[in-house]
ROLUM-194572 format. One line per 10 residues: number of its first residue (from 1); their letters; for each residue x, y, z of N, C-alpha, C. Coordinates in steps of 0.001 Angstrom, whole numbers, m for minus. Layout:
N
NUM> a> X:Y:Z:X:Y:Z:X:Y:Z | ...
***
This chain:
424
1> msnpstdsld> 69315:230990:139335:70196:230655:138439:70984:232164:138115 | 72028:232300:138282:72767:233843:138267:72978:233869:136426 | 72839:235017:136110:72935:235342:134852:74095:235489:134426 | 74592:235127:133088:75683:235302:132321:75786:236877:132319 | 77222:237184:132375:77171:238979:132242:76857:238926:130882 | 76645:240478:130807:76069:240725:129228:77556:240826:128206 | 78538:241076:128792:79691:240738:127768:79713:239457:127441 | 79606:238613:128357:79540:237155:127917:78419:236658:126926 | 76974:237269:127259:75921:236819:126175:76256:237459:124834 | 77066:238981:124834:77269:239352:123613:78310:238501:122583
11> qqardilign> 79188:237964:123573:80197:236982:122601:79419:235771:122414 | 78298:235083:123098:77846:233888:122588:76978:234296:121652 | 75974:235794:121389:75388:235980:120294:76348:236516:118837 | 77560:236783:118989:78470:236913:118059:78713:235540:117421 | 79161:234719:118348:79527:233064:117682:78605:232705:117223 | 77183:232704:117740:75904:232392:116711:75839:232730:115482 | 75990:233634:115362:75972:234534:113960:77090:234105:113061 | 78409:234345:113683:79500:233870:112914:79502:232072:112349 | 78934:231492:113392:78780:230021:113467:77979:229605:112460 | 76671:230168:112264:75556:230300:111298:75672:230669:109935
21> drggytvpng> 77079:231621:109792:77001:232076:108510:77427:230958:107491 | 76961:231031:106574:77566:230081:105425:78533:230832:104276 | 78719:231833:104441:79103:232656:103535:78653:233753:102830 | 78115:234406:103090:77291:235806:102474:75777:235759:103187 | 75737:234655:103579:74235:234478:104117:74227:233501:105435 | 73128:233914:106301:73151:233201:107497:72066:231734:107632 | 71893:231093:108171:71249:230019:108275:70479:230186:109569 | 69022:230100:109805:68517:230325:111282:68764:229172:112155 | 69296:228220:111987:69468:227463:112784:70239:225975:111799 | 71198:225512:112019:72152:224503:111350:71336:223350:111253
31> rvypfqwnwd> 70873:222900:112108:69993:221580:112439:68902:221355:111723 | 67680:222623:111910:66531:222613:111474:66261:223797:110281 | 66810:224624:110113:66767:225504:109187:67692:225657:108188 | 68600:225084:107229:69663:225007:106547:69781:225939:105376 | 68618:226732:105158:68885:227605:104093:68706:229126:104400 | 68835:230093:103187:68701:231332:103925:67238:231438:103811 | 66562:232284:104870:65429:232655:105121:65131:234216:105106 | 64265:234702:104257:64009:236070:103903:64033:237046:105042 | 62883:237052:106086:63159:237851:107030:64053:237782:108120 | 64161:236359:108573:65499:235868:109051:66756:236942:108968
41> safvalgfat> 66864:236912:107674:68285:237346:106870:68223:238913:107534 | 67131:239595:107322:66869:241170:107253:67143:240867:108667 | 66586:240382:109854:66967:240589:111037:68438:240240:111559 | 68566:239066:111035:70330:239002:111240:71393:240190:111140 | 71353:240733:109776:71561:241803:109608:71951:242966:110480 | 71076:243000:111094:70840:244378:112196:72029:243453:113638 | 72063:242269:113728:72938:241802:114516:74519:241935:114145 | 74505:241701:112545:76036:241727:112283:76291:243014:112414 | 75419:244170:112020:76062:245488:111906:76628:245853:113396 | 76121:245296:114330:76805:245830:115807:78404:245659:115766
51> fdpdrawrev> 79237:244710:114998:80397:244267:114872:80861:244175:113834 | 79960:243936:112446:80583:243893:111254:79986:244235:109791 | 79784:245806:110126:78750:246475:109283:79169:245885:107468 | 80374:245844:106937:80319:245142:105889:79277:243563:105646 | 79326:242865:106691:78776:241896:106681:77617:241818:106595 | 76939:242661:107606:75517:243050:107509:75202:243372:106024 | 75571:244099:105484:74886:244932:104084:75236:243344:103021 | 76034:242315:103276:76257:241802:102480:75347:240414:102629 | 74771:240322:103833:73468:239866:104411:72151:239994:103155 | 72085:241446:103446:70661:241640:102698:71164:241539:100764
61> etlfaaqwpd> 72549:241816:100709:72916:242009:99180:72510:240496:98803 | 73019:239368:99457:73024:237980:99067:71607:237813:98890 | 70679:237951:99699:69404:238044:99685:68542:238305:98647 | 68935:239256:98284:68440:240053:96947:69027:239444:95901 | 70058:238967:95865:70806:238107:94584:69615:237044:94004 | 68541:236711:94715:67757:235336:94537:66628:236243:94235 | 66470:237467:93870:65099:238193:93168:64505:237787:92119 | 63150:237761:92031:62940:237395:90513:62691:238686:89796 | 62755:238410:88420:62686:239603:87682:61442:240265:87874 | 60162:239866:88449:59309:240914:88769:58999:241573:90188
71> gflphivfwk> 60561:241563:90951:60408:242119:92137:60138:241084:93429 | 59404:240083:92875:59105:239180:94158:60399:238971:94843 | 60436:238089:96298:61518:238053:96780:60632:236842:97701 | 61710:235635:97498:60911:234560:97988:61698:234315:99363 | 60589:233263:99941:60777:233372:101302:62038:232114:101906 | 62439:231386:100815:63625:230711:100950:64417:230639:99907 | 65653:230672:100129:66678:230689:98783:67325:229417:99320 | 67199:228379:98068:68333:227271:98161:69619:227050:97656 | 70290:228005:98694:71821:228028:97720:72568:226791:97778 | 72505:225657:98597:72661:224702:98437:72034:223368:98625
81> edagyfpgpq> 72215:222157:98486:71562:220745:98581:71374:220756:100241 | 70505:220194:100429:70517:219964:102254:69206:219085:102216 | 69289:217673:102872:68387:216644:102150:67542:216884:104217 | 68159:217513:104747:67727:217951:106346:66130:218230:106620 | 65867:219132:105373:64458:220213:105658:63593:219595:104418 | 62497:219620:104917:61307:219512:104012:60118:220448:104164 | 60021:220904:103105:59842:220611:101460:61192:221454:101219 | 61566:220583:100327:63174:221310:99399:62690:221898:98335 | 63685:222230:97604:63616:222723:96216:63019:222210:95472 | 63029:220546:95169:62453:220076:94239:60970:220063:94498
91> vwasgrtppt> 60315:219788:95728:59042:220240:96120:58353:221679:95504 | 59095:222411:95496:58749:224095:95141:58486:223943:93873 | 59548:223114:93142:59681:223502:91931:59715:224738:91102 | 60500:225910:91630:60219:226772:91054:60801:227324:89921 | 61612:226645:89330:62212:226680:88172:63369:228361:87901 | 63691:228550:89485:64765:229338:89452:66112:229221:89580 | 66855:230122:89641:68324:229637:89331:68860:231193:90256 | 69516:230600:91452:69369:229800:92584:67935:229316:92740 | 67598:227797:93333:66347:227325:93617:65969:228333:94870 | 64573:228707:94662:63699:229410:95877:62537:228913:95783
101> sgitqppvaa> 61879:229159:96981:60254:228989:97099:59522:229790:96160 | 58129:229316:96167:57487:230158:95431:56553:231280:96256 | 56613:231446:97586:56364:232352:98318:56992:233892:98976 | 56401:234744:99386:57201:235639:100105:57282:235448:101575 | 57817:236317:102251:57809:236657:103426:57417:237940:104015 | 57407:238440:105552:56982:239792:105759:58594:240538:105255 | 57870:241761:104681:58936:242881:104071:59398:243712:105472 | 60661:243270:105572:61291:244005:106996:62345:244614:106617 | 62881:244135:104967:64321:244586:104666:64131:246175:104309 | 63344:246660:104148:63867:248108:103936:63592:248835:105193
111> svvrqlwega> 63064:248383:106265:63303:249096:107592:64752:248798:108030 | 65283:247439:107884:66593:247091:108231:67548:248065:107604 | 67567:248025:106228:68229:248953:105470:68601:250245:105768 | 67031:250869:106089:67239:252164:106605:67969:252309:107673 | 68273:251366:108842:68912:251328:109745:70304:251087:109500 | 70913:250146:108741:72246:250121:108311:72690:251201:107721 | 71858:252134:106794:72575:253187:106280:72509:254308:107402 | 71792:254587:108014:71677:255726:108846:72769:255156:109867 | 73429:253895:110163:74358:253519:111293:75574:253426:110387 | 75568:253930:108987:76956:253680:108401:77763:254999:108148
121> dqvafrprle> 79222:254977:107333:79760:255635:106714:79240:255816:105749 | 78306:256824:105179:77522:257192:104247:78019:257009:102874 | 79429:257879:103112:80107:258088:101822:80378:256844:101352 | 81026:256014:102242:81273:254510:101896:80611:253589:101051 | 79145:253685:102398:78085:252684:101661:77147:253150:100893 | 77335:254491:100493:76317:254814:99489:75926:254247:98250 | 77106:253639:97317:76930:252902:96364:76420:251627:96652 | 76198:251170:97735:75800:249855:98152:74202:250062:98456 | 73944:251358:98774:72443:251833:98900:71942:252186:97568 | 72501:252666:96918:72074:252712:95564:72049:251537:94848
131> alfpkllawh> 72496:250680:94591:72210:249282:94208:71182:248449:94793 | 70572:248682:96153:69684:248013:96720:68742:248419:96740 | 68670:249991:96786:67203:250586:96863:66363:250290:95522 | 66560:250086:94314:65701:249888:93332:65005:248264:93395 | 65814:247746:94155:65608:246203:94424:64412:246179:95491 | 64507:247044:96607:63806:246959:97653:62106:247703:96999 | 62760:248574:96162:61479:249249:95740:60558:248471:94879 | 61268:247627:94151:60811:246916:92984:59959:245460:93930 | 60498:245261:95025:59790:244332:95836:58378:244936:96598 | 58561:246158:97092:57194:246851:97410:56210:246973:96556
141> rwfhrfrdpq> 56849:246974:95108:55878:247207:94151:54922:245971:93763 | 55872:244566:94125:55197:243481:93851:54176:243505:94477 | 54323:243514:96103:53266:243622:97088:52074:244266:96769 | 52238:245556:96225:51207:246446:96341:50378:245899:94723 | 51240:245195:94021:50434:244713:92956:49818:243472:92680 | 50349:242358:93783:49841:241341:93708:49805:240783:95364 | 49516:241608:95905:49529:241198:97507:48204:241906:98054 | 48005:243035:97414:46751:244356:97922:45752:244146:96673 | 45005:243302:96370:44008:243231:95510:42662:244424:95721 | 42336:244337:96590:41442:245643:97065:42127:246991:97231
151> kkgvvvamhp> 43238:247389:96943:43888:248353:96903:43633:249513:98333 | 44032:248736:99403:43093:249194:100590:44636:249480:101360 | 45822:249255:100809:46954:249066:101721:47245:247717:102266 | 46299:246568:102312:46059:245601:103224:46729:244436:102439 | 47915:243715:103159:48758:242752:102239:47773:241507:102589 | 47425:240851:101238:47103:239487:101609:47998:238656:101386 | 47605:237264:102312:48648:236204:102312:48252:235000:101698 | 48600:234394:100824:48351:233250:99772:49066:231859:100531 | 49491:231931:101593:50102:230748:102139:50266:231155:104159 | 50147:230540:104804:50461:230759:106103:51761:230802:106654
161> wetgrdnsae> 52796:230427:105693:54120:230595:105866:54927:231753:105629 | 53696:232674:104442:53934:233955:103979:54115:234800:105090 | 53302:234734:105885:53155:235555:107376:54274:235504:108417 | 55017:234158:108250:55895:233807:109227:55179:233559:110618 | 54160:233522:110481:53371:233003:111735:52649:231907:111737 | 53331:230786:111179:52782:229533:110470:51505:228844:110831 | 51702:228945:111743:50249:227828:112807:49379:228680:113650 | 49646:230302:113522:48704:231183:114100:47368:230521:114228 | 46553:231082:115625:45206:230837:115295:44419:231441:114296 | 45143:232292:113878:43995:233095:112815:43948:232622:111576
171> wdapasavdv> 44876:231341:111529:44673:230781:109972:43791:229568:110037 | 42987:229170:111152:42549:227776:111774:40903:228035:110631 | 40782:228809:110840:39322:229034:109483:39441:229181:108500 | 40565:230129:108100:40421:230195:106528:41014:228767:105920 | 42266:228644:106703:42781:226736:105910:41824:225673:106010 | 40865:225935:106801:39935:224757:106916:39228:224449:105536 | 39373:225602:104619:38645:225249:103224:39732:224921:102199 | 40901:224483:103015:42040:223834:101842:41864:222658:101661 | 41634:222180:100430:41357:220518:100183:42937:219887:100270 | 42793:218888:101275:44163:218238:101673:43992:216850:101116
181> sqvgayqrrd> 43086:216348:100416:42682:214994:99989:43665:214309:99140 | 44492:215354:98120:45428:214826:97356:47257:215126:97297 | 47233:215535:98865:48910:215870:98989:49393:214627:99245 | 49102:213398:99447:50021:212056:99479:50876:212112:100611 | 51672:210816:100456:52567:210552:101741:54016:211725:101498 | 54407:212171:102590:55459:212755:102680:56095:212754:104385 | 57094:212861:104480:57962:212899:105605:58510:214065:105911 | 58361:214542:107287:58586:215779:107915:60064:215662:108530 | 60513:216766:108218:62099:216837:108930:62152:217536:110487 | 61292:218464:110559:61381:219252:111460:60785:218221:112903
191> tshldqsmrp> 60068:217709:112988:59686:216452:114191:60762:215843:114488 | 61734:215709:113468:63069:214852:114153:64027:215356:114907 | 63998:216605:114723:64750:217820:115687:64307:218477:116555 | 63236:218261:116576:62457:219194:117755:61068:218108:118331 | 60589:218551:119623:59727:218148:120279:58301:218331:119769 | 57595:217408:118952:56625:217596:118536:55588:218237:118804 | 55148:218450:120152:54528:219349:120960:54891:220830:120767 | 55853:221110:120316:56108:222703:119931:55980:222803:118359 | 55716:221752:117280:55529:222335:116108:54186:222132:115767 | 54032:222797:114282:52818:222487:113956:52249:221163:113884
201> tkldydryla> 50944:220906:113581:50244:219647:113940:50515:218833:112251 | 50395:217643:112175:49992:217438:110891:49120:217759:109893 | 47923:218122:110850:46866:218671:109480:47437:219915:108966 | 48017:220610:109776:48464:222301:109481:49634:221753:108480 | 50479:220996:108571:51762:220725:107742:50581:220071:106426 | 49691:219050:106459:48895:218817:105204:48522:220064:104333 | 47823:221041:105161:47279:222310:104558:48486:223116:103564 | 49638:223497:104297:50812:223909:103792:51056:223155:102497 | 51307:222067:102501:51651:221488:101419:50554:221566:99952 | 49404:221224:100850:48420:221255:99559:48535:222929:98942
211> lvqygratgw> 48844:224166:99233:49236:225261:99201:50479:225305:98134 | 51244:224638:98536:52550:224666:97701:52214:223851:96588 | 51393:222822:96169:50931:221959:95536:50215:222856:94721 | 49105:223687:95012:48562:224664:94113:49158:225679:93274 | 49892:226397:94229:50772:227192:93792:51924:226870:92542 | 52511:225608:92800:53584:225067:91778:52582:224947:90524 | 51454:224302:90510:50394:223943:89523:50190:224901:89034 | 50523:226090:89046:50107:227344:88421:51437:227994:87629 | 52511:227026:88115:53788:227612:87659:54320:228797:88342 | 53820:228726:89541:54178:230274:90321:53837:231146:89600
221> nhqtitdtnp> 52522:231441:88742:51889:232401:88656:51347:233416:89616 | 51614:234419:90095:51597:235107:91214:49842:235807:91007 | 49748:236192:89624:48353:236665:89072:47230:235588:89579 | 47545:234534:88821:46904:233523:88963:46454:233020:90483 | 47490:233014:91428:47395:232821:92823:46601:233854:93450 | 47060:234876:93052:46068:236086:93811:44708:236156:93398 | 44051:235396:92336:42718:235615:91943:42333:234269:92395 | 42876:233009:92516:42085:232242:92501:42474:231161:93765 | 43673:231476:94462:44210:230713:95631:42867:230418:96962 | 43004:229183:97100:41995:228898:98228:42177:229352:99683
231> frvadvgmtm> 43463:229673:99888:43749:230542:101233:44395:231923:100860 | 43485:232944:101040:43556:234200:101010:43200:235152:102056 | 44137:235541:102902:43854:236182:104184:44755:237674:104025 | 44005:238447:104393:44501:239797:105041:44969:239643:106196 | 46272:240048:106675:47338:239453:107654:47479:240987:108096 | 46974:241128:109445:47423:242321:110314:48912:242280:110150 | 50043:241374:110534:51251:241342:110665:51923:241756:109440 | 51863:241415:108368:52327:241666:107262:51777:243181:106850 | 50755:243488:106981:50328:244741:106713:50731:245922:107553 | 50792:245692:108736:51757:246819:109597:53165:246752:109225
241> illranhdll> 53871:245521:108705:55464:245614:108521:55629:246275:107393 | 54781:246139:106334:54793:247071:104838:54231:248219:104866 | 53395:248794:106026:53540:250010:106105:54708:250954:106606 | 55162:250026:107551:56364:250940:108508:57629:250664:107196 | 57718:249618:106341:58734:249287:105446:58627:250448:104411 | 57546:250923:104178:57078:252208:103030:57794:253178:103725 | 57425:253655:104791:57839:255041:105665:59152:254743:105726 | 59888:253545:105582:61457:253398:105807:62095:253938:104293 | 61303:253011:103037:61571:252991:101948:61699:254719:101297 | 60513:255202:101707:60419:256662:101549:61672:257480:102040
251> alaqalgrrv> 62020:257444:103535:63248:257978:104159:64616:257767:103171 | 64653:256573:102567:65772:255953:101662:65636:256842:100271 | 64258:257063:99757:64143:257570:98759:64553:258946:98539 | 64033:259768:99789:64706:260964:99935:66029:261061:99975 | 66635:260290:101011:68028:260530:100882:69027:260368:99872 | 68124:259653:98764:68811:259279:97467:68795:260392:96499 | 67558:261003:96839:67133:262242:95939:66360:261889:94579 | 65340:260684:95046:64686:260295:94300:63127:260669:94296 | 62925:261730:93624:61919:262564:93901:60425:261628:93682 | 60683:261261:92266:59367:260352:91885:58884:259394:92213
261> eaeeiqtwld> 60099:258526:92673:59924:257156:93598:59234:257574:95030 | 59836:258504:95883:58693:259238:96912:57771:259510:96776 | 57400:259928:95324:55863:260459:95634:54815:258902:95166 | 55575:257944:94444:55113:256823:94716:54738:256168:95649 | 56094:256154:96836:55876:255330:97975:54824:256229:98656 | 54599:257475:98778:53769:258027:99415:52237:257947:99118 | 52060:257878:98060:50542:256919:97765:50266:255717:98281 | 51082:255120:98630:50756:253552:99386:50646:253976:100954 | 51379:255130:101201:51501:255339:102746:50176:256333:103101 | 49493:256731:101790:48234:257364:102518:47066:256163:102483
271> lapaagdylw> 47225:255209:102193:46191:253791:102415:45974:253431:103920 | 47298:253585:104726:47118:253572:106008:45821:253442:106607 | 45017:254914:106619:43655:254506:107716:42812:253818:106988 | 42798:253165:105414:41903:252454:105300:42185:251046:105593 | 43411:250625:105481:43906:249628:106129:43627:249260:107538 | 43528:250191:108318:43398:250406:109704:41959:249748:110120 | 40894:250616:109435:39795:250598:109186:39351:248842:108852 | 39987:248311:108075:39712:246910:107505:40027:245998:108862 | 41196:246258:109143:41471:245367:109876:41422:245658:111409 | 40293:246322:111654:39981:246337:112980:38787:245615:113383
281> derlnaygsr> 38751:244767:114319:37969:243826:114645:37035:243941:115847 | 35678:244528:115599:34741:245288:116553:34529:244269:117459 | 34336:242937:117172:34103:242148:118207:35291:241365:119121 | 36271:241634:118333:37609:241438:119310:38081:242879:119875 | 37397:243968:119610:38125:245389:119961:39342:245185:119719 | 39749:244807:118726:41388:244746:118604:41721:244622:116928 | 42961:244875:116716:43216:244934:115080:43383:243313:114936 | 42939:242764:113839:42840:241136:113701:43157:241213:112219 | 43411:239679:111830:43658:239258:110419:42174:239059:109777 | 41749:238888:108530:40708:238964:107783:40878:238009:106559
291> dlitgqacga> 39654:236991:106858:39719:236094:105337:39174:236633:104336 | 39872:236925:103316:39414:237584:102086:38404:237034:101438 | 38415:235682:101570:37231:234870:100795:35822:235041:101332 | 35918:234935:102795:34500:234906:103472:34236:236031:103923 | 35107:236911:103819:34972:238372:104486:34807:238144:106122 | 35356:236938:106727:34916:236819:108054:36330:237317:108663 | 36281:238033:109761:37450:238247:110713:37937:237062:111149 | 39428:236889:111480:39828:235750:112058:39623:235721:113350 | 39107:236650:114144:38770:236130:115737:40066:235981:116627 | 41105:236277:116345:42397:235910:117475:43163:237265:117276
301> ltsasflafy> 43304:237567:118810:44002:238777:119268:45836:237877:119290 | 46736:238335:118717:48183:237712:118634:48933:238944:118942 | 50185:238633:118996:51304:239638:119105:51461:240434:118055 | 51028:240096:116588:50904:240854:115548:49986:241823:115417 | 49007:241544:116212:47852:243093:116522:48543:244039:117332 | 49568:244126:117796:49989:245125:118648:51001:245615:117552 | 51145:245347:116260:51976:246027:115512:51714:247002:114648 | 50397:247446:115100:49458:248592:114642:50380:249890:115042 | 50995:249695:116061:52026:250660:116768:53042:250907:115787 | 53782:249522:115165:55007:249505:114658:54361:250292:112982
311> grvrhpvrdr> 53203:250044:112511:52870:250397:111408:52503:251773:111272 | 52457:252176:112639:52120:254107:112524:50689:254018:112300 | 49785:253286:112341:48640:253294:112238:47619:253899:113477 | 47643:255150:113644:47297:256003:114738:45616:256340:115026 | 45079:255911:115763:43621:255581:116060:43775:256031:117456 | 43426:257128:118358:43302:257010:119865:42252:256019:120386 | 41134:255747:120202:40443:254744:120660:41022:253432:120379 | 41516:253274:119288:41534:252100:119167:43010:251500:119633 | 43959:252642:120072:45459:252903:120671:45046:252648:122107 | 44164:253217:122502:44032:252769:123926:43184:251287:124473
321> amlahaeria> 42184:250771:123392:41792:249716:123609:43208:248601:123607 | 44084:248727:122319:45144:247837:122753:45983:247903:123516 | 45924:249113:123980:46844:249200:125491:46415:248659:126474 | 45112:248736:126709:44314:247947:127781:44414:246248:127288 | 44376:245637:126405:44824:244545:125873:46236:244219:126639 | 47507:244810:126436:48465:244490:127067:48422:244623:128518 | 47692:245567:128832:47740:245454:130091:46895:244012:130968 | 46236:243697:130329:45170:242356:130827:46228:241351:130535 | 46752:241093:129377:47590:239935:128806:48681:239796:129849 | 49343:240783:130088:50552:241274:131301:50583:240878:132137
331> grvgrmvpsl> 49225:241080:132825:48668:240594:134091:48533:238804:134093 | 48576:238400:132896:48515:236810:133067:49690:236003:132278 | 50644:236652:132108:51870:235577:131968:53122:236156:132470 | 54244:235484:132326:55632:236176:132867:55948:237162:132530 | 55900:236489:130846:57125:237556:129928:56078:237976:128566 | 56174:239118:128459:55353:239684:127225:56423:239634:125994 | 55852:239118:124740:54406:239330:124251:54050:237997:123809 | 53483:237345:124581:52981:235915:123914:52142:235800:122233 | 52578:235034:121374:51935:235029:120103:50528:234687:120243 | 49642:234634:121332:48123:234492:121284:47757:234597:122730
341> dpddprfepm> 46751:235732:122497:45971:236005:123598:45805:234838:124964 | 46576:234315:126198:46160:233635:126872:45042:233456:127235 | 44187:234007:127083:42608:233983:127326:41591:233579:126268 | 42874:233192:125176:42136:232207:124182:41700:230816:124080 | 40910:230012:124046:40797:228704:124261:42059:227685:123511 | 42681:228499:122578:43468:227755:121968:44980:228000:122089 | 45164:228876:123245:46672:229258:123523:47364:228009:124032 | 48507:227859:123541:49274:226886:123953:50783:227391:124132 | 51193:227347:125369:52671:228187:125425:53798:227914:124508 | 53802:226247:124581:55067:226011:123946:54659:225573:122216
351> rywrgpvwav> 53453:225720:121451:53281:225232:120385:53556:226453:119635 | 54926:226651:119012:55206:227501:118097:54387:229121:117989 | 53755:229284:117466:52847:230353:116881:51710:230451:117734 | 51426:230000:118661:50158:229655:119367:50388:229497:120855 | 51537:230788:121013:51574:230995:122398:52846:231658:122682 | 53843:231159:122261:55235:231326:122739:55843:232759:122169 | 56661:233421:122999:57177:234749:122593:58322:234468:121977 | 58375:235450:120681:59304:235377:120080:60370:236871:119798 | 60911:236941:120047:62104:238033:120049:62276:238995:119078 | 62106:238374:117954:61939:239536:116648:60611:239980:116728
361> vnylvgtgla> 59918:239641:117173:58116:240255:117195:58251:241264:118292 | 58672:240894:119154:58743:241694:120752:59620:243166:120005 | 60784:242279:119570:61514:243767:119129:60967:244841:118132 | 59947:244487:117026:58972:245158:116588:57693:245862:117469 | 57177:245403:117708:56263:245630:118872:56984:246849:119657 | 58114:246288:120436:58497:247397:121248:58849:248675:120740 | 59816:248412:119010:59978:249703:118477:58890:250596:118180 | 57490:249896:117809:56355:250650:117617:55670:251449:118724 | 56062:250762:119849:55223:251359:121342:56140:252782:121315 | 57394:252522:121304:58276:253659:121906:58002:254711:120737
371> dagqadwaek> 57896:254361:119473:57650:255431:118307:55939:256347:118933 | 55402:255379:119440:53973:256013:119337:54018:256701:121092 | 55275:256843:121922:55402:257508:122942:55088:256794:124378 | 54956:255553:124083:54666:254401:125140:55979:253889:125702 | 56590:254878:125921:58046:254290:126531:58234:253374:127570 | 57209:253358:128828:57064:252306:129724:56840:250902:129154 | 55731:251063:128240:55294:249701:127476:56856:249261:126740 | 57276:250499:125968:58446:249620:125064:59346:249206:126086 | 59744:250003:126813:60583:249325:127821:60566:248098:128459 | 59602:247788:128916:58848:246596:129810:59274:245229:128462
381> irrdtgelia> 58733:245502:127556:58853:244446:125986:60529:244080:126094 | 61239:245212:126064:62803:245163:125601:63191:244563:127046 | 62802:244907:128252:63614:244404:129206:63047:242599:129135 | 61658:242447:129018:61133:241083:129260:62141:240379:128046 | 62210:240659:127021:63439:240229:125726:64625:239779:126320 | 65268:240757:126877:66300:240510:127551:66832:239372:128688 | 65510:239285:129410:65691:238694:130515:65233:237171:129962 | 64610:237078:129037:64379:235578:128638:65729:235248:128138 | 66374:235976:127201:67491:235553:126110:68516:235321:127653 | 68780:236126:128449:69735:235938:129683:69623:234715:130380
391> ttgfheaydp> 68295:234269:130888:68088:233232:131577:67926:232099:131148 | 67770:231922:129696:67705:230716:128969:68133:230392:127961 | 68870:231310:127824:69710:231113:126071:68931:231847:124979 | 69558:231524:123639:69041:231985:122360:68712:231378:121738 | 67300:230914:122035:66537:229976:121610:65281:230797:120461 | 64737:229928:119979:63530:229993:118548:62561:231032:119327 | 62224:230285:120544:60867:231018:120968:60811:230719:122661 | 60034:231460:123290:60008:230908:124592:58382:230637:125442 | 58358:230068:126034:57114:229773:127065:57083:231182:127622 | 55762:231941:127495:55571:233019:127871:54696:233082:129702
401> ltsapsggdd> 54764:231856:130025:54407:231774:131252:55769:231342:132204 | 56549:230394:132181:57655:229750:132535:58866:230293:132027 | 59137:231033:130930:60299:231182:130079:60758:229790:129747 | 60202:228814:129728:60939:227701:129208:61547:228150:127627 | 62473:227228:127045:62689:227335:125797:61785:226517:124660 | 61297:227418:123866:60770:226719:122622:61294:226385:121261 | 61384:225461:120673:62091:225369:119551:63658:225172:119293 | 64246:225849:118509:65710:225538:118190:66598:226262:119054 | 67747:225712:119173:68687:226548:120206:69503:227275:119041 | 70596:228077:119905:71487:228822:118782:70842:229649:117517
411> fswtaaiwlh> 69775:230301:118002:68492:230958:116925:69760:232268:116397 | 69874:232288:115118:70134:233599:114705:69568:234685:115026 | 68148:234871:114700:67538:236002:114710:67776:236445:116109 | 67445:235303:117126:67562:235772:118896:68582:236451:119019 | 69736:235571:118321:71350:236432:118929:71288:237845:118423 | 70976:237972:117037:70929:239535:116686:69844:240535:117481 | 68819:240016:117636:68237:240981:118289:68762:241370:119682 | 69541:240152:120373:70060:240541:121612:70790:241997:121371 | 71867:241738:120502:72805:242690:120115:72311:243921:119669 | 71425:243909:118798:70690:245225:118367:69929:245933:119338
421> warr> 69248:245006:119894:68057:245767:120847:67904:245347:122348 | 67662:244135:122477:67283:243518:123889:68493:244099:125152 | 69967:243782:124836:70943:243940:125594:71168:244989:126116 | 70626:246496:125726:70386:247581:126198:69891:248057:127516
***
């Protein structure tokens, strides 16, 4: 099959973003995900920035309009009612206006805002950066207060959904301790739109809902959740994303002349070596997540393991080990980077975060490898991403073996990554 021209793909990508625009915020996919998602919106802003910079800034501004007073930024904002998604605002019962969920998501926003700022007319957009900066800083402070209980610069996730990698094999052992006996009956909506074989299992969903019920029972008291939640996992993905976001927030502080804030941010960056040490799994010979309750490594090599390059955690011996893993995995798949090592017995090439390739993670991994001087690897991952999109379309994810589409179509963040990075 001949690939559509780049110009045609560019137009398709723009049309997807415009079609999924709900007036200030963009839904990931109108049929499956009808609300505003936290890290989706950040990536979407990169796509809008290629043809409508004002709209790009407005995407982030709309997201932060739902920020809680303590700096917390929710993973879903329910701007409008829509019965097509479960669990909706009534299940979360966050007590906020607008209604939101009670958990967060990977903090990519500061990194995105830095790119928007550095590509903008800085005289015209400086007031908007001035308004956003304290909100970004408050969110990062929230992470360091409530999601780093060991003060090692390691982000501890309180729900698999917080990580963005919902059903990753990393969560199998930690989530097995979650009591699902009181979850009760419920009706999922995702499997009415998508092939069930591509989605998390019922047991996964039971655990997700049990954790929502636990958080809701605390009144979404994040200190209580930090101290007592039955799922507490040091997530390699969120940790490396926050480290990178702290670098970018520091650059924004310096651009605005915020010396005191810059000094505070630098203290967070000083924790990077300790974070890397804690998340290095000697048995896996790779970076990975760790169950904070048991102290046990999660034992899964995922695409998030390669985000150490993105987080600028440098360690020559470990870097070589990670590149050796990349070489081995590349020999096993058609396109990089699968969300789970294909040599892991739990690998499923079409089931959500247990195998498929995600364009947004490829973008982060490729960016990190480029920054680390691994230009050939960065280009391979960028090229693989572009070819997946060009040959298959703007889907949620892709089978790394066959390039078949997985999940929803007309997906906003995939369109955005094409426009911002994969097409070049």
